[in-house]
HTML snippet that shows the backbone in 3Dmol.js (N, CA, C, O; Angstrom):
<script src="https://3Dmol.org/build/3Dmol-min.js"></script>
<div id="view" style="width:600px;height:400px;position:relative"></div>
<script>
const pdb = `
ATOM      1  N   UNK A   1     -35.379 -20.716  -4.990  1.00  0.00           N
ATOM      2  CA  UNK A   1     -34.383 -20.890  -5.942  1.00  0.00           C
ATOM      3  C   UNK A   1     -33.938 -22.164  -6.298  1.00  0.00           C
ATOM      4  O   UNK A   1     -33.923 -23.110  -5.511  1.00  0.00           O
ATOM      5  N   UNK A   2     -33.550 -22.219  -7.541  1.00  0.00           N
ATOM      6  CA  UNK A   2     -33.139 -23.723  -7.633  1.00  0.00           C
ATOM      7  C   UNK A   2     -31.690 -24.019  -7.508  1.00  0.00           C
ATOM      8  O   UNK A   2     -31.357 -25.180  -7.269  1.00  0.00           O
ATOM      9  N   UNK A   3     -30.644 -22.939  -7.668  1.00  0.00           N
ATOM     10  CA  UNK A   3     -29.567 -23.167  -7.434  1.00  0.00           C
ATOM     11  C   UNK A   3     -29.291 -23.460  -5.811  1.00  0.00           C
ATOM     12  O   UNK A   3     -28.369 -24.231  -5.544  1.00  0.00           O
ATOM     13  N   UNK A   4     -29.899 -22.995  -4.953  1.00  0.00           N
ATOM     14  CA  UNK A   4     -29.900 -23.178  -3.580  1.00  0.00           C
ATOM     15  C   UNK A   4     -30.329 -24.570  -3.051  1.00  0.00           C
ATOM     16  O   UNK A   4     -29.895 -25.147  -2.054  1.00  0.00           O
ATOM     17  N   UNK A   5     -31.567 -25.116  -4.200  1.00  0.00           N
ATOM     18  CA  UNK A   5     -31.905 -26.276  -3.641  1.00  0.00           C
ATOM     19  C   UNK A   5     -31.146 -27.337  -4.254  1.00  0.00           C
ATOM     20  O   UNK A   5     -31.148 -28.443  -3.713  1.00  0.00           O
ATOM     21  N   UNK A   6     -30.399 -27.109  -5.477  1.00  0.00           N
ATOM     22  CA  UNK A   6     -29.479 -28.347  -5.653  1.00  0.00           C
ATOM     23  C   UNK A   6     -28.218 -28.394  -4.968  1.00  0.00           C
ATOM     24  O   UNK A   6     -27.503 -29.394  -5.030  1.00  0.00           O
ATOM     25  N   UNK A   7     -27.889 -27.308  -4.283  1.00  0.00           N
ATOM     26  CA  UNK A   7     -26.679 -27.680  -3.505  1.00  0.00           C
ATOM     27  C   UNK A   7     -27.268 -27.805  -2.234  1.00  0.00           C
ATOM     28  O   UNK A   7     -26.498 -27.574  -1.301  1.00  0.00           O
ATOM     29  N   UNK A   8     -28.288 -28.071  -1.977  1.00  0.00           N
ATOM     30  CA  UNK A   8     -28.686 -28.376  -0.505  1.00  0.00           C
ATOM     31  C   UNK A   8     -28.720 -27.194   0.508  1.00  0.00           C
ATOM     32  O   UNK A   8     -28.483 -27.538   1.666  1.00  0.00           O
ATOM     33  N   UNK A   9     -28.963 -25.886   0.309  1.00  0.00           N
ATOM     34  CA  UNK A   9     -28.990 -24.731   0.941  1.00  0.00           C
ATOM     35  C   UNK A   9     -30.556 -24.298   0.693  1.00  0.00           C
ATOM     36  O   UNK A   9     -31.254 -24.561  -0.286  1.00  0.00           O
ATOM     37  N   UNK A  10     -30.927 -23.491   1.982  1.00  0.00           N
ATOM     38  CA  UNK A  10     -32.074 -22.454   2.193  1.00  0.00           C
ATOM     39  C   UNK A  10     -32.032 -21.460   1.236  1.00  0.00           C
ATOM     40  O   UNK A  10     -30.863 -21.109   1.074  1.00  0.00           O
ATOM     41  N   UNK A  11     -32.669 -20.961   0.655  1.00  0.00           N
ATOM     42  CA  UNK A  11     -32.760 -19.662  -0.095  1.00  0.00           C
ATOM     43  C   UNK A  11     -32.050 -18.556   0.678  1.00  0.00           C
ATOM     44  O   UNK A  11     -31.194 -17.871   0.118  1.00  0.00           O
ATOM     45  N   UNK A  12     -32.394 -18.363   1.979  1.00  0.00           N
ATOM     46  CA  UNK A  12     -31.715 -17.200   2.776  1.00  0.00           C
ATOM     47  C   UNK A  12     -30.363 -17.525   3.009  1.00  0.00           C
ATOM     48  O   UNK A  12     -29.583 -16.575   2.936  1.00  0.00           O
ATOM     49  N   UNK A  13     -29.821 -18.803   3.312  1.00  0.00           N
ATOM     50  CA  UNK A  13     -28.621 -19.164   3.269  1.00  0.00           C
ATOM     51  C   UNK A  13     -27.620 -19.014   2.124  1.00  0.00           C
ATOM     52  O   UNK A  13     -26.454 -18.736   2.401  1.00  0.00           O
ATOM     53  N   UNK A  14     -28.007 -19.184   0.841  1.00  0.00           N
ATOM     54  CA  UNK A  14     -27.468 -19.045  -0.466  1.00  0.00           C
ATOM     55  C   UNK A  14     -27.445 -17.536  -0.705  1.00  0.00           C
ATOM     56  O   UNK A  14     -26.405 -17.059  -1.158  1.00  0.00           O
ATOM     57  N   UNK A  15     -28.285 -16.887  -0.497  1.00  0.00           N
ATOM     58  CA  UNK A  15     -28.353 -15.716  -0.667  1.00  0.00           C
ATOM     59  C   UNK A  15     -27.229 -14.782   0.241  1.00  0.00           C
ATOM     60  O   UNK A  15     -26.543 -13.969  -0.378  1.00  0.00           O
ATOM     61  N   UNK A  16     -27.086 -14.906   1.526  1.00  0.00           N
ATOM     62  CA  UNK A  16     -26.355 -14.709   2.437  1.00  0.00           C
ATOM     63  C   UNK A  16     -24.682 -15.064   2.194  1.00  0.00           C
ATOM     64  O   UNK A  16     -23.820 -14.205   2.378  1.00  0.00           O
ATOM     65  N   UNK A  17     -24.397 -16.324   1.796  1.00  0.00           N
ATOM     66  CA  UNK A  17     -23.397 -16.810   1.401  1.00  0.00           C
ATOM     67  C   UNK A  17     -22.819 -16.003  -0.038  1.00  0.00           C
ATOM     68  O   UNK A  17     -21.665 -15.590  -0.145  1.00  0.00           O
ATOM     69  N   UNK A  18     -23.788 -15.888  -1.013  1.00  0.00           N
ATOM     70  CA  UNK A  18     -23.556 -15.262  -2.419  1.00  0.00           C
ATOM     71  C   UNK A  18     -23.059 -13.869  -2.228  1.00  0.00           C
ATOM     72  O   UNK A  18     -22.069 -13.422  -2.807  1.00  0.00           O
ATOM     73  N   UNK A  19     -23.819 -13.191  -1.362  1.00  0.00           N
ATOM     74  CA  UNK A  19     -23.695 -11.711  -0.832  1.00  0.00           C
ATOM     75  C   UNK A  19     -22.234 -11.824  -0.207  1.00  0.00           C
ATOM     76  O   UNK A  19     -21.472 -10.938  -0.593  1.00  0.00           O
ATOM     77  N   UNK A  20     -21.744 -12.679   0.616  1.00  0.00           N
ATOM     78  CA  UNK A  20     -20.564 -12.506   1.225  1.00  0.00           C
ATOM     79  C   UNK A  20     -19.578 -12.857   0.394  1.00  0.00           C
ATOM     80  O   UNK A  20     -18.478 -12.580   0.873  1.00  0.00           O
ATOM     81  N   UNK A  21     -19.529 -13.398  -0.751  1.00  0.00           N
ATOM     82  CA  UNK A  21     -18.345 -13.676  -1.901  1.00  0.00           C
ATOM     83  C   UNK A  21     -18.492 -12.933  -2.539  1.00  0.00           C
ATOM     84  O   UNK A  21     -17.436 -12.529  -3.024  1.00  0.00           O
ATOM     85  N   UNK A  22     -19.655 -12.267  -2.987  1.00  0.00           N
ATOM     86  CA  UNK A  22     -19.570 -11.161  -4.366  1.00  0.00           C
ATOM     87  C   UNK A  22     -19.998  -9.604  -3.831  1.00  0.00           C
ATOM     88  O   UNK A  22     -20.140  -8.723  -4.679  1.00  0.00           O
ATOM     89  N   UNK A  23     -20.143  -9.386  -2.787  1.00  0.00           N
ATOM     90  CA  UNK A  23     -20.720  -8.380  -2.395  1.00  0.00           C
ATOM     91  C   UNK A  23     -22.052  -7.542  -2.743  1.00  0.00           C
ATOM     92  O   UNK A  23     -22.385  -6.383  -2.491  1.00  0.00           O
ATOM     93  N   UNK A  24     -22.769  -8.759  -3.525  1.00  0.00           N
ATOM     94  CA  UNK A  24     -23.706  -8.369  -4.167  1.00  0.00           C
ATOM     95  C   UNK A  24     -24.941  -9.781  -3.853  1.00  0.00           C
ATOM     96  O   UNK A  24     -24.649 -10.920  -3.492  1.00  0.00           O
ATOM     97  N   UNK A  25     -26.312  -9.234  -4.128  1.00  0.00           N
ATOM     98  CA  UNK A  25     -27.133 -10.144  -3.866  1.00  0.00           C
ATOM     99  C   UNK A  25     -27.511 -10.609  -5.116  1.00  0.00           C
ATOM    100  O   UNK A  25     -27.530  -9.736  -5.984  1.00  0.00           O
ATOM    101  N   UNK A  26     -27.865 -11.908  -5.516  1.00  0.00           N
ATOM    102  CA  UNK A  26     -28.151 -12.661  -6.973  1.00  0.00           C
ATOM    103  C   UNK A  26     -29.066 -11.743  -7.560  1.00  0.00           C
ATOM    104  O   UNK A  26     -28.779 -11.312  -8.677  1.00  0.00           O
ATOM    105  N   UNK A  27     -30.180 -11.341  -6.976  1.00  0.00           N
ATOM    106  CA  UNK A  27     -31.034 -10.460  -7.949  1.00  0.00           C
ATOM    107  C   UNK A  27     -30.584  -9.224  -8.289  1.00  0.00           C
ATOM    108  O   UNK A  27     -31.014  -8.672  -9.301  1.00  0.00           O
ATOM    109  N   UNK A  28     -29.441  -8.504  -7.288  1.00  0.00           N
ATOM    110  CA  UNK A  28     -28.762  -7.467  -8.368  1.00  0.00           C
ATOM    111  C   UNK A  28     -27.416  -7.805  -9.067  1.00  0.00           C
ATOM    112  O   UNK A  28     -26.843  -7.011  -9.813  1.00  0.00           O
ATOM    113  N   UNK A  29     -26.964  -9.026  -8.770  1.00  0.00           N
ATOM    114  CA  UNK A  29     -26.113  -9.286  -9.910  1.00  0.00           C
ATOM    115  C   UNK A  29     -27.068  -9.606 -11.188  1.00  0.00           C
ATOM    116  O   UNK A  29     -26.504  -9.313 -12.243  1.00  0.00           O
ATOM    117  N   UNK A  30     -28.034  -9.996 -11.307  1.00  0.00           N
ATOM    118  CA  UNK A  30     -28.599 -10.344 -12.357  1.00  0.00           C
ATOM    119  C   UNK A  30     -29.302  -9.164 -12.940  1.00  0.00           C
ATOM    120  O   UNK A  30     -29.680  -9.114 -14.111  1.00  0.00           O
ATOM    121  N   UNK A  31     -29.464  -8.175 -12.017  1.00  0.00           N
ATOM    122  CA  UNK A  31     -30.302  -6.920 -12.563  1.00  0.00           C
ATOM    123  C   UNK A  31     -28.898  -5.857 -13.064  1.00  0.00           C
ATOM    124  O   UNK A  31     -29.117  -5.258 -14.117  1.00  0.00           O
ATOM    125  N   UNK A  32     -27.951  -5.670 -12.619  1.00  0.00           N
ATOM    126  CA  UNK A  32     -26.455  -5.405 -13.343  1.00  0.00           C
ATOM    127  C   UNK A  32     -26.366  -5.939 -14.535  1.00  0.00           C
ATOM    128  O   UNK A  32     -26.241  -5.161 -15.481  1.00  0.00           O
ATOM    129  N   UNK A  33     -26.399  -7.119 -14.742  1.00  0.00           N
ATOM    130  CA  UNK A  33     -26.061  -7.795 -15.942  1.00  0.00           C
ATOM    131  C   UNK A  33     -26.771  -7.336 -16.870  1.00  0.00           C
ATOM    132  O   UNK A  33     -26.307  -6.926 -17.934  1.00  0.00           O
ATOM    133  N   UNK A  34     -28.252  -7.356 -16.505  1.00  0.00           N
ATOM    134  CA  UNK A  34     -29.417  -6.858 -17.448  1.00  0.00           C
ATOM    135  C   UNK A  34     -28.993  -5.403 -17.965  1.00  0.00           C
ATOM    136  O   UNK A  34     -28.999  -5.185 -19.177  1.00  0.00           O
ATOM    137  N   UNK A  35     -28.638  -4.445 -17.092  1.00  0.00           N
ATOM    138  CA  UNK A  35     -28.087  -2.860 -17.337  1.00  0.00           C
ATOM    139  C   UNK A  35     -27.256  -2.808 -18.144  1.00  0.00           C
ATOM    140  O   UNK A  35     -27.277  -1.887 -18.960  1.00  0.00           O
ATOM    141  N   UNK A  36     -26.268  -3.770 -18.173  1.00  0.00           N
ATOM    142  CA  UNK A  36     -25.121  -3.819 -19.241  1.00  0.00           C
ATOM    143  C   UNK A  36     -25.364  -4.303 -20.477  1.00  0.00           C
ATOM    144  O   UNK A  36     -24.696  -3.975 -21.457  1.00  0.00           O
ATOM    145  N   UNK A  37     -26.503  -5.251 -20.512  1.00  0.00           N
ATOM    146  CA  UNK A  37     -27.250  -5.751 -21.978  1.00  0.00           C
ATOM    147  C   UNK A  37     -27.999  -4.450 -22.219  1.00  0.00           C
ATOM    148  O   UNK A  37     -27.788  -3.941 -23.320  1.00  0.00           O
ATOM    149  N   UNK A  38     -28.729  -3.893 -21.505  1.00  0.00           N
ATOM    150  CA  UNK A  38     -29.215  -2.807 -22.236  1.00  0.00           C
ATOM    151  C   UNK A  38     -28.532  -1.587 -22.485  1.00  0.00           C
ATOM    152  O   UNK A  38     -29.187  -0.759 -23.118  1.00  0.00           O
ATOM    153  N   UNK A  39     -27.286  -1.240 -22.119  1.00  0.00           N
ATOM    154  CA  UNK A  39     -26.743  -0.029 -22.476  1.00  0.00           C
ATOM    155  C   UNK A  39     -25.796  -0.748 -23.759  1.00  0.00           C
ATOM    156  O   UNK A  39     -25.136   0.062 -24.411  1.00  0.00           O
ATOM    157  N   UNK A  40     -25.715  -1.856 -24.063  1.00  0.00           N
ATOM    158  CA  UNK A  40     -25.174  -2.480 -25.111  1.00  0.00           C
ATOM    159  C   UNK A  40     -26.195  -2.167 -26.441  1.00  0.00           C
ATOM    160  O   UNK A  40     -25.815  -2.003 -27.601  1.00  0.00           O
ATOM    161  N   UNK A  41     -27.529  -2.131 -25.968  1.00  0.00           N
ATOM    162  CA  UNK A  41     -28.516  -1.705 -27.085  1.00  0.00           C
ATOM    163  C   UNK A  41     -29.432  -3.373 -27.112  1.00  0.00           C
ATOM    164  O   UNK A  41     -30.116  -3.729 -28.071  1.00  0.00           O
ATOM    165  N   UNK A  42     -29.286  -3.966 -26.203  1.00  0.00           N
ATOM    166  CA  UNK A  42     -30.426  -5.048 -26.091  1.00  0.00           C
ATOM    167  C   UNK A  42     -31.740  -4.627 -25.478  1.00  0.00           C
ATOM    168  O   UNK A  42     -31.898  -3.976 -24.445  1.00  0.00           O
ATOM    169  N   UNK A  43     -32.667  -5.119 -26.307  1.00  0.00           N
ATOM    170  CA  UNK A  43     -34.122  -4.352 -26.013  1.00  0.00           C
ATOM    171  C   UNK A  43     -34.328  -5.124 -24.475  1.00  0.00           C
ATOM    172  O   UNK A  43     -33.927  -6.255 -24.201  1.00  0.00           O
ATOM    173  N   UNK A  44     -34.985  -4.291 -23.658  1.00  0.00           N
ATOM    174  CA  UNK A  44     -35.221  -4.300 -22.432  1.00  0.00           C
ATOM    175  C   UNK A  44     -35.919  -5.776 -22.042  1.00  0.00           C
ATOM    176  O   UNK A  44     -35.536  -6.545 -21.161  1.00  0.00           O
ATOM    177  N   UNK A  45     -37.078  -5.951 -22.972  1.00  0.00           N
ATOM    178  CA  UNK A  45     -37.637  -7.340 -22.851  1.00  0.00           C
ATOM    179  C   UNK A  45     -37.110  -8.386 -23.403  1.00  0.00           C
ATOM    180  O   UNK A  45     -37.833  -9.378 -23.315  1.00  0.00           O
ATOM    181  N   UNK A  46     -35.762  -8.601 -24.137  1.00  0.00           N
ATOM    182  CA  UNK A  46     -34.911  -9.273 -24.448  1.00  0.00           C
ATOM    183  C   UNK A  46     -34.149  -9.778 -23.332  1.00  0.00           C
ATOM    184  O   UNK A  46     -34.183 -10.892 -22.809  1.00  0.00           O
ATOM    185  N   UNK A  47     -33.374  -8.642 -23.030  1.00  0.00           N
ATOM    186  CA  UNK A  47     -32.768  -8.816 -21.650  1.00  0.00           C
ATOM    187  C   UNK A  47     -33.444  -9.248 -20.227  1.00  0.00           C
ATOM    188  O   UNK A  47     -32.740  -9.562 -19.267  1.00  0.00           O
ATOM    189  N   UNK A  48     -34.901  -9.235 -20.174  1.00  0.00           N
ATOM    190  CA  UNK A  48     -35.739  -9.567 -19.059  1.00  0.00           C
ATOM    191  C   UNK A  48     -35.678 -11.094 -19.258  1.00  0.00           C
ATOM    192  O   UNK A  48     -35.554 -11.957 -18.390  1.00  0.00           O
ATOM    193  N   UNK A  49     -35.797 -11.240 -20.630  1.00  0.00           N
ATOM    194  CA  UNK A  49     -35.765 -13.052 -20.738  1.00  0.00           C
ATOM    195  C   UNK A  49     -34.406 -13.589 -20.332  1.00  0.00           C
ATOM    196  O   UNK A  49     -34.144 -14.357 -19.407  1.00  0.00           O
ATOM    197  N   UNK A  50     -33.641 -13.055 -21.168  1.00  0.00           N
ATOM    198  CA  UNK A  50     -32.414 -13.543 -20.884  1.00  0.00           C
ATOM    199  C   UNK A  50     -31.641 -13.774 -19.287  1.00  0.00           C
ATOM    200  O   UNK A  50     -30.592 -14.373 -19.050  1.00  0.00           O
ATOM    201  N   UNK A  51     -32.558 -13.080 -18.341  1.00  0.00           N
ATOM    202  CA  UNK A  51     -31.953 -12.956 -17.395  1.00  0.00           C
ATOM    203  C   UNK A  51     -33.224 -14.023 -16.286  1.00  0.00           C
ATOM    204  O   UNK A  51     -33.296 -14.168 -15.066  1.00  0.00           O
ATOM    205  N   UNK A  52     -33.877 -14.463 -17.190  1.00  0.00           N
ATOM    206  CA  UNK A  52     -35.030 -15.411 -16.660  1.00  0.00           C
ATOM    207  C   UNK A  52     -36.231 -15.086 -16.138  1.00  0.00           C
ATOM    208  O   UNK A  52     -36.952 -15.925 -15.598  1.00  0.00           O
ATOM    209  N   UNK A  53     -36.548 -13.806 -16.262  1.00  0.00           N
ATOM    210  CA  UNK A  53     -37.747 -13.189 -16.180  1.00  0.00           C
ATOM    211  C   UNK A  53     -38.864 -13.706 -16.905  1.00  0.00           C
ATOM    212  O   UNK A  53     -38.648 -13.874 -18.106  1.00  0.00           O
ATOM    213  N   UNK A  54     -39.963 -13.992 -16.501  1.00  0.00           N
ATOM    214  CA  UNK A  54     -40.805 -14.363 -17.269  1.00  0.00           C
ATOM    215  C   UNK A  54     -41.937 -13.316 -17.681  1.00  0.00           C
ATOM    216  O   UNK A  54     -42.523 -13.372 -18.762  1.00  0.00           O
ATOM    217  N   UNK A  55     -42.194 -12.286 -16.631  1.00  0.00           N
ATOM    218  CA  UNK A  55     -42.910 -11.163 -16.583  1.00  0.00           C
ATOM    219  C   UNK A  55     -41.986 -10.208 -16.867  1.00  0.00           C
ATOM    220  O   UNK A  55     -41.030 -10.046 -16.109  1.00  0.00           O
ATOM    221  N   UNK A  56     -42.140  -9.500 -17.925  1.00  0.00           N
ATOM    222  CA  UNK A  56     -41.412  -7.846 -18.195  1.00  0.00           C
ATOM    223  C   UNK A  56     -41.857  -6.896 -17.115  1.00  0.00           C
ATOM    224  O   UNK A  56     -41.112  -6.067 -16.592  1.00  0.00           O
ATOM    225  N   UNK A  57     -43.049  -7.067 -16.837  1.00  0.00           N
ATOM    226  CA  UNK A  57     -43.624  -6.162 -15.721  1.00  0.00           C
ATOM    227  C   UNK A  57     -43.073  -6.417 -14.446  1.00  0.00           C
ATOM    228  O   UNK A  57     -43.020  -5.556 -13.567  1.00  0.00           O
ATOM    229  N   UNK A  58     -42.675  -7.535 -14.322  1.00  0.00           N
ATOM    230  CA  UNK A  58     -41.805  -7.782 -12.736  1.00  0.00           C
ATOM    231  C   UNK A  58     -40.409  -7.367 -12.967  1.00  0.00           C
ATOM    232  O   UNK A  58     -39.659  -6.882 -12.120  1.00  0.00           O
ATOM    233  N   UNK A  59     -40.115  -7.631 -14.311  1.00  0.00           N
ATOM    234  CA  UNK A  59     -38.390  -6.975 -14.428  1.00  0.00           C
ATOM    235  C   UNK A  59     -38.425  -5.772 -14.191  1.00  0.00           C
ATOM    236  O   UNK A  59     -37.645  -5.379 -13.324  1.00  0.00           O
ATOM    237  N   UNK A  60     -39.245  -4.852 -14.798  1.00  0.00           N
ATOM    238  CA  UNK A  60     -39.256  -3.734 -15.032  1.00  0.00           C
ATOM    239  C   UNK A  60     -39.371  -2.943 -13.366  1.00  0.00           C
ATOM    240  O   UNK A  60     -38.729  -1.986 -12.933  1.00  0.00           O
ATOM    241  N   UNK A  61     -40.243  -3.618 -12.825  1.00  0.00           N
ATOM    242  CA  UNK A  61     -40.311  -3.092 -11.202  1.00  0.00           C
ATOM    243  C   UNK A  61     -39.059  -3.418 -10.222  1.00  0.00           C
ATOM    244  O   UNK A  61     -38.652  -2.718  -9.295  1.00  0.00           O
ATOM    245  N   UNK A  62     -38.648  -4.440 -10.590  1.00  0.00           N
ATOM    246  CA  UNK A  62     -37.148  -4.605  -9.882  1.00  0.00           C
ATOM    247  C   UNK A  62     -36.127  -3.846 -10.182  1.00  0.00           C
ATOM    248  O   UNK A  62     -35.414  -3.300  -9.341  1.00  0.00           O
ATOM    249  N   UNK A  63     -35.929  -3.726 -11.973  1.00  0.00           N
ATOM    250  CA  UNK A  63     -35.118  -2.822 -12.053  1.00  0.00           C
ATOM    251  C   UNK A  63     -35.040  -1.520 -11.806  1.00  0.00           C
ATOM    252  O   UNK A  63     -34.014  -0.845 -11.726  1.00  0.00           O
ATOM    253  N   UNK A  64     -36.665  -1.018 -11.631  1.00  0.00           N
ATOM    254  CA  UNK A  64     -36.649   0.392 -11.171  1.00  0.00           C
ATOM    255  C   UNK A  64     -36.041   0.449  -9.819  1.00  0.00           C
ATOM    256  O   UNK A  64     -35.147   1.199  -9.428  1.00  0.00           O
ATOM    257  N   UNK A  65     -36.544  -0.277  -9.314  1.00  0.00           N
ATOM    258  CA  UNK A  65     -36.272  -0.140  -7.854  1.00  0.00           C
ATOM    259  C   UNK A  65     -34.756  -0.278  -7.638  1.00  0.00           C
ATOM    260  O   UNK A  65     -34.216   0.519  -6.870  1.00  0.00           O
ATOM    261  N   UNK A  66     -34.006  -1.248  -8.267  1.00  0.00           N
ATOM    262  CA  UNK A  66     -32.399  -1.443  -8.115  1.00  0.00           C
ATOM    263  C   UNK A  66     -31.967  -0.122  -8.653  1.00  0.00           C
ATOM    264  O   UNK A  66     -31.406   0.691  -7.918  1.00  0.00           O
ATOM    265  N   UNK A  67     -32.225   0.137  -9.994  1.00  0.00           N
ATOM    266  CA  UNK A  67     -31.211   1.222 -10.673  1.00  0.00           C
ATOM    267  C   UNK A  67     -31.676   2.383 -10.691  1.00  0.00           C
ATOM    268  O   UNK A  67     -31.059   3.304 -11.225  1.00  0.00           O
ATOM    269  N   UNK A  68     -33.013   2.560 -10.027  1.00  0.00           N
ATOM    270  CA  UNK A  68     -33.904   3.969 -10.053  1.00  0.00           C
ATOM    271  C   UNK A  68     -34.130   4.742 -11.485  1.00  0.00           C
ATOM    272  O   UNK A  68     -34.183   5.965 -11.614  1.00  0.00           O
ATOM    273  N   UNK A  69     -34.248   3.809 -12.490  1.00  0.00           N
ATOM    274  CA  UNK A  69     -34.515   4.238 -13.371  1.00  0.00           C
ATOM    275  C   UNK A  69     -35.511   2.919 -14.414  1.00  0.00           C
ATOM    276  O   UNK A  69     -35.395   1.718 -14.170  1.00  0.00           O
ATOM    277  N   UNK A  70     -36.385   3.431 -15.479  1.00  0.00           N
ATOM    278  CA  UNK A  70     -37.034   2.520 -16.059  1.00  0.00           C
ATOM    279  C   UNK A  70     -36.259   1.894 -17.249  1.00  0.00           C
ATOM    280  O   UNK A  70     -35.700   2.683 -18.011  1.00  0.00           O
ATOM    281  N   UNK A  71     -36.166   0.584 -17.490  1.00  0.00           N
ATOM    282  CA  UNK A  71     -35.088  -0.346 -18.294  1.00  0.00           C
ATOM    283  C   UNK A  71     -35.614   0.232 -19.691  1.00  0.00           C
ATOM    284  O   UNK A  71     -34.645   0.304 -20.447  1.00  0.00           O
ATOM    285  N   UNK A  72     -36.617   0.609 -20.227  1.00  0.00           N
ATOM    286  CA  UNK A  72     -37.298   1.170 -21.281  1.00  0.00           C
ATOM    287  C   UNK A  72     -36.660   2.445 -21.751  1.00  0.00           C
ATOM    288  O   UNK A  72     -36.276   2.623 -22.907  1.00  0.00           O
ATOM    289  N   UNK A  73     -36.583   3.209 -20.902  1.00  0.00           N
ATOM    290  CA  UNK A  73     -35.416   4.494 -21.020  1.00  0.00           C
ATOM    291  C   UNK A  73     -33.971   4.336 -21.323  1.00  0.00           C
ATOM    292  O   UNK A  73     -33.223   5.171 -21.833  1.00  0.00           O
ATOM    293  N   UNK A  74     -33.657   2.942 -20.867  1.00  0.00           N
ATOM    294  CA  UNK A  74     -32.179   2.928 -21.210  1.00  0.00           C
ATOM    295  C   UNK A  74     -31.455   3.355 -19.792  1.00  0.00           C
ATOM    296  O   UNK A  74     -31.964   4.168 -19.020  1.00  0.00           O
ATOM    297  N   UNK A  75     -30.207   2.700 -19.556  1.00  0.00           N
ATOM    298  CA  UNK A  75     -29.616   3.276 -18.334  1.00  0.00           C
ATOM    299  C   UNK A  75     -28.650   4.506 -18.620  1.00  0.00           C
ATOM    300  O   UNK A  75     -27.739   4.509 -19.448  1.00  0.00           O
ATOM    301  N   UNK A  76     -29.011   5.530 -17.797  1.00  0.00           N
ATOM    302  CA  UNK A  76     -28.301   6.710 -17.770  1.00  0.00           C
ATOM    303  C   UNK A  76     -26.631   6.443 -17.936  1.00  0.00           C
ATOM    304  O   UNK A  76     -26.189   5.482 -17.307  1.00  0.00           O
ATOM    305  N   UNK A  77     -25.956   7.009 -18.511  1.00  0.00           N
ATOM    306  CA  UNK A  77     -24.366   7.126 -18.326  1.00  0.00           C
ATOM    307  C   UNK A  77     -24.014   7.100 -16.817  1.00  0.00           C
ATOM    308  O   UNK A  77     -23.121   6.359 -16.405  1.00  0.00           O
ATOM    309  N   UNK A  78     -24.771   7.971 -15.934  1.00  0.00           N
ATOM    310  CA  UNK A  78     -24.462   8.172 -14.626  1.00  0.00           C
ATOM    311  C   UNK A  78     -24.805   6.910 -13.971  1.00  0.00           C
ATOM    312  O   UNK A  78     -23.986   6.532 -13.134  1.00  0.00           O
ATOM    313  N   UNK A  79     -25.869   6.146 -14.172  1.00  0.00           N
ATOM    314  CA  UNK A  79     -26.056   5.089 -13.856  1.00  0.00           C
ATOM    315  C   UNK A  79     -25.005   3.710 -14.346  1.00  0.00           C
ATOM    316  O   UNK A  79     -24.456   2.843 -13.665  1.00  0.00           O
ATOM    317  N   UNK A  80     -25.017   3.877 -15.300  1.00  0.00           N
ATOM    318  CA  UNK A  80     -24.015   2.823 -15.961  1.00  0.00           C
ATOM    319  C   UNK A  80     -22.675   2.905 -15.328  1.00  0.00           C
ATOM    320  O   UNK A  80     -22.008   1.879 -15.192  1.00  0.00           O
ATOM    321  N   UNK A  81     -22.235   4.076 -14.927  1.00  0.00           N
ATOM    322  CA  UNK A  81     -21.016   3.736 -14.194  1.00  0.00           C
ATOM    323  C   UNK A  81     -20.878   2.971 -12.891  1.00  0.00           C
ATOM    324  O   UNK A  81     -19.914   2.386 -12.396  1.00  0.00           O
ATOM    325  N   UNK A  82     -22.280   3.170 -12.433  1.00  0.00           N
ATOM    326  CA  UNK A  82     -22.487   2.176 -11.098  1.00  0.00           C
ATOM    327  C   UNK A  82     -22.553   0.874 -11.181  1.00  0.00           C
ATOM    328  O   UNK A  82     -22.346   0.142 -10.213  1.00  0.00           O
ATOM    329  N   UNK A  83     -22.845   0.465 -12.334  1.00  0.00           N
ATOM    330  CA  UNK A  83     -22.960  -0.962 -12.666  1.00  0.00           C
ATOM    331  C   UNK A  83     -21.651  -1.637 -12.571  1.00  0.00           C
ATOM    332  O   UNK A  83     -20.639  -1.157 -13.081  1.00  0.00           O
ATOM    333  N   UNK A  84     -21.673  -2.908 -11.827  1.00  0.00           N
ATOM    334  CA  UNK A  84     -20.351  -3.553 -11.751  1.00  0.00           C
ATOM    335  C   UNK A  84     -20.113  -4.073 -13.356  1.00  0.00           C
ATOM    336  O   UNK A  84     -21.064  -4.218 -14.124  1.00  0.00           O
ATOM    337  N   UNK A  85     -19.048  -4.269 -13.651  1.00  0.00           N
ATOM    338  CA  UNK A  85     -18.619  -5.086 -14.758  1.00  0.00           C
ATOM    339  C   UNK A  85     -18.468  -6.447 -14.367  1.00  0.00           C
ATOM    340  O   UNK A  85     -17.759  -6.703 -13.394  1.00  0.00           O
ATOM    341  N   UNK A  86     -19.120  -7.473 -15.081  1.00  0.00           N
ATOM    342  CA  UNK A  86     -18.668  -9.187 -14.682  1.00  0.00           C
ATOM    343  C   UNK A  86     -18.015  -9.585 -15.545  1.00  0.00           C
ATOM    344  O   UNK A  86     -18.081  -8.958 -16.602  1.00  0.00           O
ATOM    345  N   UNK A  87     -17.237 -10.620 -15.482  1.00  0.00           N
ATOM    346  CA  UNK A  87     -16.344 -11.264 -16.215  1.00  0.00           C
ATOM    347  C   UNK A  87     -17.170 -11.890 -17.113  1.00  0.00           C
ATOM    348  O   UNK A  87     -18.236 -12.412 -16.787  1.00  0.00           O
ATOM    349  N   UNK A  88     -16.558 -11.854 -18.662  1.00  0.00           N
ATOM    350  CA  UNK A  88     -17.360 -12.606 -19.852  1.00  0.00           C
ATOM    351  C   UNK A  88     -17.782 -14.111 -19.621  1.00  0.00           C
ATOM    352  O   UNK A  88     -18.393 -14.723 -20.497  1.00  0.00           O
TER     353      UNK A  88
END
`;
const viewer = $3Dmol.createViewer("view");
viewer.addModel(pdb, "pdb");
viewer.setStyle({}, {cartoon: {color: "spectrum"}});
viewer.zoomTo();
viewer.render();
</script>
């Protein structure tokens, strides 16, 4: 993880401190942000690239694991209600 190394932390320590501060893991925050973009009409491949994923298949697997739906199907209204809103 680039951010962790830039501030002199291991990835595990950074993830733990991030989760303590936000109640979310960095990956969960990225996927929630992607879910918000998808519900706003962004193509899932575009959302994957904007979130830093090089592989759309990796993004799809992680998204499905976190959100319990495939990103190409969109995020259901029920799941969208669980998505944390992020400040602009």
